[in-house]
C-alpha positions, 0 to 999 in steps of 0.5 A: 827927644827931650827939649827945655822950655827955653828951646821952645820959646817963639815956636808956632803952636805954643804960647809966647811967654815962658810962664804960658809955655810952662803952664801949657806943657804941664797941662799936656804932660799931667797924665803922662809922667814919662813925657817930662823929666828933670834935666840932670845937674840943673833945675830945668825940666825937659819935655818929650817932643811927643807932647808938642803940637805936630807943627812944633814937633816937625820944627824941633826935628828939623833943627835937630837934624840940621845941627846933627849934620853941622856938628861933624860932617862925614869924612872922606872914605879911606882909599882902601874902603872905596867901593867899586862903582861898577858892581853888577851883582851880589856875587861880584860884591861877595868875591871882592870882599873875599879878595881885596886885591880884586877890589883894589884893581877895580878901584885903580881902574877908576880915573880921579874924577870917578874916585872923587864922585864915589867919595862924595856919594859915600860921604852923603851915604854916611850922613844918611846913616847918621840921621838914621841913628838919630831916629829918622827912617832911611827914606826920610833921611835921604829926602832930608839930604836931597832937599837941603842940598837942593836948597843949598843949606847943607854945611859947606863940605857936605854941599860940595859933596852933594854937588860933586855926587850929582856928577852932571855938567852945568852950573845950574845943577845943584845938590843931589836928586832923590833917584840918584840918592836912593840908588847910592844908599 
């Protein structure tokens, strides 16, 4: 992941001025030309996050992951793709894949509340996959979603899905918890 000097201004562990920041980054990348590149179509240079201090790197990653989630939240799963919440073995899953009618019958047996919970959990699983595609490990992606849902800082639609996926009664329960999240991904 590459960032520009203007994206780094004011972050901890780096000089506070543009000039100082450029000088520092040029010193850090002097022996590694693969860590710096010219941004296409502009005069700006981009620096790979590996040349940044660890604290700054983590802040940049968190910003990136938050912006990724905020860009376009996952859409609810189509009715025909909803999974059964009562899968007991891989054999049963394989049979359902071969026989869509059996899957449809299982889905129809669910009440509306169960279908909404399944949709919400699928939405969160899709976000985990998106974060994985952006470079996170699955465990890190799940942990990120769990922490953000507990803090209430997910985009509105995703936060509602996290609260619904929790499937617990009571107003004090916000977001999802790691144990439930790992079970559903």
